[in-house]
C-alpha positions as CSV (number, residue, x, y, z in Angstrom):
1,M,58.6,-16.6,20.3
2,E,56.6,-17.9,17.4
3,Y,53.4,-20.0,17.3
4,I,53.2,-22.9,14.9
5,K,49.8,-23.7,16.4
6,K,48.0,-21.5,19.1
7,A,45.3,-22.8,21.4
8,T,41.9,-21.2,21.0
9,K,40.9,-22.0,24.6
10,T,42.7,-21.9,28.0
11,P,42.3,-24.2,31.1
12,A,40.1,-21.6,32.7
13,T,37.5,-21.8,29.9
14,G,34.0,-22.7,31.2
15,Q,34.9,-22.2,34.9
16,D,32.2,-19.6,35.6
17,E,29.4,-21.9,34.4
18,A,30.6,-24.8,36.4
19,R,30.8,-22.7,39.5
20,L,27.2,-21.7,39.3
21,V,26.1,-25.3,38.8
22,V,28.2,-26.5,41.7
23,Q,27.0,-23.9,44.1
24,D,23.4,-24.9,43.5
25,L,24.1,-28.6,43.9
26,I,25.9,-28.1,47.2
27,R,23.0,-26.0,48.5
28,Q,20.6,-28.8,47.6
29,I,22.8,-31.4,49.5
30,R,23.2,-29.1,52.5
31,E,19.4,-28.8,52.8
32,G,18.4,-32.3,51.8
33,G,21.3,-34.5,53.1
34,E,21.4,-38.1,52.1
35,G,18.0,-38.0,50.4
36,A,19.2,-35.2,48.1
37,V,22.4,-37.2,47.3
38,R,20.4,-40.3,46.4
39,E,18.2,-38.2,44.0
40,L,21.3,-36.7,42.4
41,S,22.9,-40.1,42.1
42,V,19.9,-41.4,40.1
43,R,19.8,-38.2,38.0
44,F,23.4,-38.0,37.1
45,D,24.7,-41.6,37.3
46,G,21.6,-43.7,36.9
47,W,22.4,-45.5,40.2
48,E,19.4,-46.5,42.4
49,D,21.0,-49.2,44.5
50,E,23.0,-49.0,47.8
51,I,25.4,-46.1,48.1
52,V,27.7,-47.9,50.6
53,I,29.4,-50.8,49.0
54,S,30.0,-53.5,51.6
55,K,33.1,-55.7,51.8
56,A,31.0,-58.7,50.8
57,E,29.7,-56.8,47.7
58,I,33.2,-55.7,46.8
59,H,34.4,-59.3,46.9
60,R,31.5,-60.5,44.9
61,R,32.0,-57.9,42.2
62,T,35.8,-58.5,42.0
63,A,35.7,-62.3,42.1
64,D,35.9,-62.8,38.4
65,I,38.8,-60.4,37.7
66,A,41.6,-62.3,35.9
67,E,44.6,-63.1,38.1
68,E,47.1,-61.4,35.7
69,I,45.1,-58.1,36.0
70,K,45.2,-58.4,39.8
71,E,48.9,-58.9,39.7
72,D,49.4,-55.8,37.5
73,I,47.4,-53.7,40.0
74,K,49.2,-55.2,43.0
75,F,52.5,-54.3,41.3
76,A,51.5,-50.7,40.5
77,A,50.0,-50.2,44.0
78,S,53.1,-51.5,45.6
79,Q,55.2,-49.0,43.6
80,V,53.0,-46.1,44.8
81,S,53.1,-47.4,48.4
82,A,56.8,-47.8,48.4
83,F,57.4,-44.3,47.1
84,A,54.9,-42.8,49.6
85,R,56.5,-44.7,52.5
86,R,59.9,-43.3,51.5
87,Q,58.3,-39.8,51.5
88,R,57.0,-40.4,55.0
89,K,60.5,-41.3,56.2
90,S,61.8,-38.0,54.8
91,L,59.5,-36.1,57.2
92,C,60.6,-36.0,60.8
93,E,59.6,-34.9,64.3
94,F,62.1,-32.8,66.2
95,Q,62.7,-30.7,69.2
96,V,65.3,-27.9,69.7
97,E,66.4,-25.7,72.5
98,L,66.0,-22.2,70.9
99,F,67.0,-20.3,74.1
100,P,68.2,-21.6,77.4
101,G,65.2,-23.2,79.0
102,L,62.9,-22.7,75.9
103,T,62.3,-25.9,74.0
104,A,60.1,-26.1,70.9
105,G,59.3,-28.9,68.6
106,Q,57.3,-30.4,65.7
107,K,54.9,-33.3,65.7
108,L,53.6,-35.1,62.7
109,I,50.0,-36.2,63.1
110,P,47.9,-37.7,60.2
111,V,44.4,-36.3,59.6
112,D,41.7,-38.5,61.1
113,V,39.6,-39.0,58.0
114,A,40.6,-38.7,54.3
115,G,38.1,-38.6,51.4
116,C,39.4,-39.9,48.1
117,Y,37.6,-39.3,44.8
118,V,38.1,-41.8,41.9
119,P,36.5,-40.8,38.6
120,A,34.8,-43.3,36.4
121,G,33.0,-41.6,33.6
122,R,34.5,-42.0,30.2
123,Y,37.2,-44.3,31.5
124,A,37.7,-46.5,34.6
125,H,40.4,-44.6,36.5
126,I,42.0,-47.6,38.2
127,A,45.3,-45.9,39.0
128,S,43.6,-43.0,40.8
129,A,42.3,-45.5,43.4
130,Y,45.7,-46.6,44.7
131,M,47.3,-43.3,44.0
132,S,45.0,-41.6,46.6
133,V,44.1,-44.4,49.1
134,A,47.5,-46.1,49.3
135,T,49.2,-42.7,49.9
136,A,46.8,-41.8,52.6
137,K,47.4,-45.2,54.3
138,A,51.2,-44.7,54.0
139,A,50.7,-41.4,55.8
140,G,49.0,-43.2,58.7
141,V,45.4,-42.0,58.1
142,P,43.2,-44.1,60.3
143,Y,40.0,-43.9,58.2
144,V,39.8,-43.5,54.4
145,V,36.5,-43.2,52.6
146,A,36.5,-43.5,48.8
147,C,33.9,-42.4,46.3
148,T,33.6,-43.7,42.8
149,P,30.6,-43.3,40.5
150,S,28.6,-46.0,38.8
151,H,30.4,-47.0,35.6
152,R,28.0,-46.8,32.7
153,G,25.0,-47.5,35.0
154,A,26.3,-50.9,36.2
155,G,27.7,-49.9,39.6
156,P,31.3,-49.3,40.5
157,H,33.8,-50.7,38.0
158,P,35.0,-54.1,39.4
159,V,38.7,-53.3,38.8
160,V,38.4,-49.9,40.5
161,L,36.8,-51.7,43.5
162,Y,39.6,-54.2,43.6
163,A,42.2,-51.4,43.5
164,L,40.4,-49.5,46.3
165,D,40.2,-52.7,48.4
166,I,43.9,-53.7,48.1
167,A,44.9,-50.1,48.7
168,G,43.1,-50.2,52.1
169,A,39.9,-48.1,51.7
170,D,37.8,-48.3,54.9
171,A,34.6,-47.4,53.2
172,V,33.6,-47.3,49.5
173,L,30.6,-45.2,48.3
174,C,29.1,-45.5,44.8
175,L,28.9,-41.8,44.2
176,G,30.2,-39.4,41.6
177,G,30.6,-35.7,40.9
178,V,29.6,-32.9,43.2
179,Q,27.4,-35.3,45.3
180,A,30.4,-37.4,46.1
181,I,32.6,-34.5,47.2
182,A,29.8,-33.0,49.3
183,S,29.0,-36.3,50.9
184,M,32.6,-36.9,52.0
185,A,32.9,-33.3,53.3
186,F,29.6,-33.6,55.3
187,G,30.1,-37.1,56.5
188,L,27.0,-38.5,54.8
189,F,26.5,-42.3,54.7
190,T,29.6,-42.9,57.0
191,G,29.0,-40.5,59.8
192,R,32.7,-39.5,59.4
193,R,33.4,-36.0,58.0
194,A,36.5,-35.9,55.9
195,D,39.3,-33.6,57.1
196,L,40.9,-33.7,53.7
197,L,39.6,-34.3,50.1
198,V,41.9,-35.6,47.4
199,G,41.7,-37.0,43.9
200,P,41.3,-35.9,40.3
201,G,38.0,-35.0,38.6
202,N,36.3,-32.9,36.0
203,N,35.5,-29.2,36.2
204,Y,32.5,-29.8,38.5
205,V,34.5,-32.0,40.9
206,S,37.2,-29.4,41.0
207,E,34.8,-26.5,41.6
208,A,33.1,-28.5,44.4
209,K,36.4,-28.9,46.2
210,R,37.1,-25.2,45.7
211,A,33.7,-24.3,47.1
212,L,34.1,-26.4,50.2
213,F,37.7,-25.5,50.9
214,G,37.8,-24.1,54.4
215,E,35.2,-26.5,55.7
216,V,37.5,-29.2,54.6
217,G,41.1,-29.4,53.3
218,I,41.8,-30.2,49.7
219,D,44.9,-31.5,47.8
220,V,45.1,-28.8,45.1
221,F,42.8,-26.5,43.0
222,A,42.8,-28.7,39.9
223,G,41.2,-29.0,36.6
224,P,41.5,-31.0,33.3
225,T,44.9,-32.8,32.9
226,E,47.7,-31.0,31.1
227,I,50.9,-31.9,29.3
228,L,53.8,-29.7,28.2
229,I,56.7,-31.2,26.3
230,L,60.0,-29.4,25.9
231,A,62.0,-30.6,22.9
232,D,65.1,-29.6,21.0
233,D,66.3,-30.9,17.6
234,S,67.5,-34.2,19.1
235,A,63.9,-35.2,19.9
236,N,61.9,-37.8,17.9
237,A,58.9,-36.0,16.4
238,R,56.7,-39.1,16.4
239,T,57.4,-39.8,20.0
240,V,56.6,-36.2,21.0
241,A,53.3,-36.3,19.0
242,I,52.2,-39.7,20.5
243,D,52.9,-38.4,24.0
244,L,50.8,-35.2,23.4
245,V,47.9,-37.3,22.1
246,G,48.3,-39.6,25.1
247,Q,47.2,-36.9,27.5
248,A,44.7,-35.2,25.1
249,E,42.8,-38.5,25.3
250,H,41.8,-37.6,28.9
251,G,39.1,-35.1,27.9
252,V,38.1,-32.5,25.4
253,E,39.3,-29.8,27.8
254,S,42.8,-31.3,28.2
255,P,45.6,-28.9,27.0
256,A,48.6,-30.4,25.2
257,W,51.5,-28.0,24.6
258,L,54.9,-28.3,22.9
259,I,57.7,-25.7,23.2
260,T,60.7,-26.4,21.0
261,T,63.9,-24.6,19.8
262,S,63.5,-26.4,16.5
263,E,61.0,-25.0,14.1
264,D,61.5,-28.1,11.9
265,L,60.6,-30.4,14.8
266,G,57.5,-28.3,15.6
267,N,56.3,-28.5,12.0
268,K,56.9,-32.2,11.9
269,V,54.9,-32.8,15.1
270,N,52.1,-30.6,13.8
271,A,52.0,-32.6,10.5
272,L,52.0,-35.9,12.3
273,M,49.1,-35.1,14.7
274,P,46.1,-35.7,12.3
275,G,47.4,-39.2,11.4
276,I,48.1,-40.2,15.0
277,L,44.7,-39.0,16.1
278,A,43.0,-40.8,13.3
279,E,44.6,-44.1,14.4
280,L,42.8,-44.0,17.8
281,P,39.5,-45.9,18.3
282,G,36.2,-44.0,18.2
283,N,35.7,-42.3,21.6
284,A,39.4,-41.7,22.2
285,Q,39.8,-40.3,18.7
286,A,36.9,-37.8,19.1
287,T,38.0,-36.7,22.5
288,A,41.7,-36.2,21.7
289,T,41.0,-34.6,18.4
290,K,38.7,-32.0,20.0
291,A,41.3,-31.4,22.8
292,W,44.1,-30.8,20.3
293,E,41.9,-28.6,18.1
294,D,40.9,-26.3,21.0
295,Y,43.8,-26.6,23.5
296,G,46.8,-27.8,21.5
297,E,49.7,-25.5,21.1
298,I,53.2,-25.5,19.5
299,V,55.6,-22.7,20.3
300,V,59.1,-22.1,18.9
301,A,61.6,-20.6,21.4
302,H,65.0,-19.0,20.7
303,D,67.1,-21.1,23.1
304,R,66.8,-23.5,26.0
305,E,66.8,-20.7,28.6
306,E,63.8,-19.2,26.9
307,M,62.2,-22.6,26.8
308,A,62.8,-23.0,30.5
309,R,61.3,-19.6,31.3
310,M,58.2,-20.3,29.3
311,S,57.9,-23.7,30.9
312,D,57.8,-22.1,34.3
313,E,55.2,-19.7,33.1
314,Y,53.0,-22.5,31.8
315,A,53.4,-24.3,35.2
316,A,52.2,-27.5,33.6
317,E,50.8,-30.5,35.5
318,H,53.0,-33.0,33.5
319,L,56.3,-31.8,32.0
320,E,58.3,-34.0,29.6
321,V,61.8,-33.0,28.5
322,H,63.0,-34.5,25.2
323,C,66.3,-32.6,25.1
324,R,70.1,-33.0,25.4
325,D,71.7,-32.5,28.8
326,L,68.9,-33.7,31.0
327,D,70.8,-32.8,34.2
328,W,70.7,-29.2,33.2
329,W,66.9,-29.3,32.9
330,L,66.5,-31.1,36.2
331,G,68.5,-28.3,37.9
332,R,66.9,-25.4,36.0
333,L,63.2,-26.1,35.9
334,R,61.2,-24.9,38.9
335,T,57.5,-25.0,38.2
336,Y,55.6,-28.2,37.3
337,G,53.5,-30.9,38.8
338,S,55.7,-33.8,37.9
339,L,58.8,-34.0,35.7
340,F,59.6,-36.7,33.1
341,L,63.2,-36.6,31.9
342,G,64.1,-38.2,28.5
343,E,62.1,-40.2,26.0
344,E,62.6,-43.4,28.0
345,T,59.9,-42.3,30.4
346,T,56.5,-40.8,29.6
347,V,53.5,-39.4,31.5
348,A,51.6,-42.7,31.2
349,Y,54.3,-44.4,33.2
350,G,53.7,-41.9,36.0
351,D,50.0,-42.1,35.6
352,K,49.8,-45.9,36.1
353,A,52.8,-47.7,37.6
354,A,56.1,-45.9,38.1
355,G,55.6,-44.8,41.7
356,P,55.4,-41.0,42.1
357,N,51.9,-39.8,42.6
358,H,49.8,-38.8,39.5
359,I,47.4,-36.5,41.4
360,L,49.0,-33.2,40.5
361,P,48.4,-29.5,40.3
362,T,46.8,-28.0,37.1
363,R,45.8,-24.5,36.1
364,K,49.2,-23.1,37.2
365,A,48.7,-24.3,40.8
366,A,52.3,-25.8,40.4
367,R,53.5,-22.2,41.2
368,Y,52.7,-22.8,44.8
369,S,52.0,-26.5,45.3
370,G,53.3,-30.0,44.4
371,G,51.4,-33.1,43.8
372,L,49.7,-35.4,46.2
373,S,52.1,-36.9,48.8
374,V,52.0,-38.2,52.3
375,A,52.7,-34.7,53.5
376,K,49.2,-33.6,52.4
377,F,47.7,-36.0,54.9
378,I,49.9,-35.0,57.8
379,K,49.5,-32.0,60.0
380,M,52.9,-30.5,61.1
381,L,52.1,-29.3,64.5
382,T,54.3,-27.2,66.7
383,W,54.7,-27.2,70.5
384,Q,56.8,-25.3,73.1
385,R,57.8,-25.7,76.8
386,M,59.7,-23.3,79.0
387,T,61.5,-23.2,82.3
388,R,60.4,-20.3,84.6
389,E,63.8,-18.7,84.0
390,A,63.2,-18.7,80.2
391,S,59.7,-17.4,80.7
392,L,61.0,-14.4,82.6
393,E,63.4,-13.6,79.8
394,I,60.8,-13.9,77.0
395,A,58.1,-12.0,79.0
396,P,59.4,-8.4,78.8
397,V,60.2,-8.7,75.0
398,T,56.7,-10.1,74.4
399,A,55.2,-7.2,76.4
400,R,57.1,-4.5,74.6
401,I,56.3,-5.9,71.1
402,S,52.6,-6.3,72.1
403,R,52.4,-2.7,73.2
404,L,54.1,-1.5,70.0
405,E,51.3,-3.3,68.2
406,G,48.7,-1.8,70.4
407,M,47.7,-5.2,71.9
408,E,47.5,-4.4,75.6
409,A,45.8,-7.6,76.6
410,H,48.6,-9.6,75.1
411,A,51.2,-7.6,77.0
412,R,49.4,-8.2,80.3
413,T,49.7,-12.0,79.9
414,A,53.4,-11.4,80.0
415,D,53.2,-8.8,82.8
416,H,51.2,-11.2,84.9
417,R,54.0,-13.7,84.9
418,L,56.6,-11.1,85.7
419,D,54.5,-9.8,88.6
420,S,53.8,-13.3,89.9
421,W,57.4,-14.5,89.9
422,L,59.4,-11.3,90.3
423,P,57.1,-9.0,92.2
424,G,58.1,-5.4,92.1
425,Q,61.1,-6.0,89.8
426,Q,61.5,-4.6,86.3
427,A,63.0,-7.5,84.3
428,R,65.0,-6.9,81.2
429,G,64.8,-9.6,78.5
430,K,68.1,-10.8,77.1
431,C,66.6,-12.2,73.9
């Protein structure tokens, strides 16, 4: 393994500082409630107006959006909804007789309240609105509250509001950052505590979700967005470089990695990066350049099997494959948030309009979690029912195992049923 360019920082850089800030802000909100949130909203977002955005206000703010923009958002939202509905159909309730007279089953019940966070700092994250809210609604969540901050001090971005509205949000709050996450978790302004919090965000949003996990469910432990590209000598160097820059634009902490079996390709990509970055407009250029400087990485692997092993170790949020034999990669790769096979697709397609969800695990959380799906909003609950005959068979086994564990009270719940239904008899379980 050889580095053409090695990152100077990792996705974990800066976490400790963010954690301390978040802990203090959550303490303030616990103690001060809605009043503390309003103060923080003014301090961080410059927003002094109403926190809850009414339907009438949403319609007023979105009235002047061009029809072609509305059609694009409707199309993209319908793609996400269609994919989510198909995911929902792939989940099923069932019941099975495990033993004569013992029937067990699974029920699928959506959470009552979902909280969806939609960032709006440097950019208006329109796609995050329908990615989260439309998926929750496809899962059958009865009440969805969405938070999005004031965009550059002017209130919620009109197009984000439009996307939230058509996706089906039941309540929209003009809140950002830690105060948004805490407000949804504590049920401030709506009186409805969220059972689950989802949505992308910066380090502080991610740390707020981490700090509140347990009081409320969360989608994944996430951080700044990531891209890893696997490329062999068949890849187009400019396409690879442009795709790396496409994700580095997200933020100065966004890693962009390339693993290749072709040293020549790696050197070409490295040489192309300054020019491609320089072509971007001001803010995007500054952001992507800093991200590439600190977090960009180009690694040369010996063969495709080593590339695949390294890819699974990186556990990237977005994984693009620019290689021959795409079916081999689809079958071999195991650890990623979402996979993009071939140069015909790209992360931006998935981010905006293709259909699969773009709220994905970062910081190696792909080792144990996938991206946002309807399954995140659904509780898979089990149940069981027995005939008396089955209960008498299960009881002695339960009693014996309980006593082996030293749990006498457990054993006596089984003994009681044996004594009640077969007094004086020593039943032997057949399980």
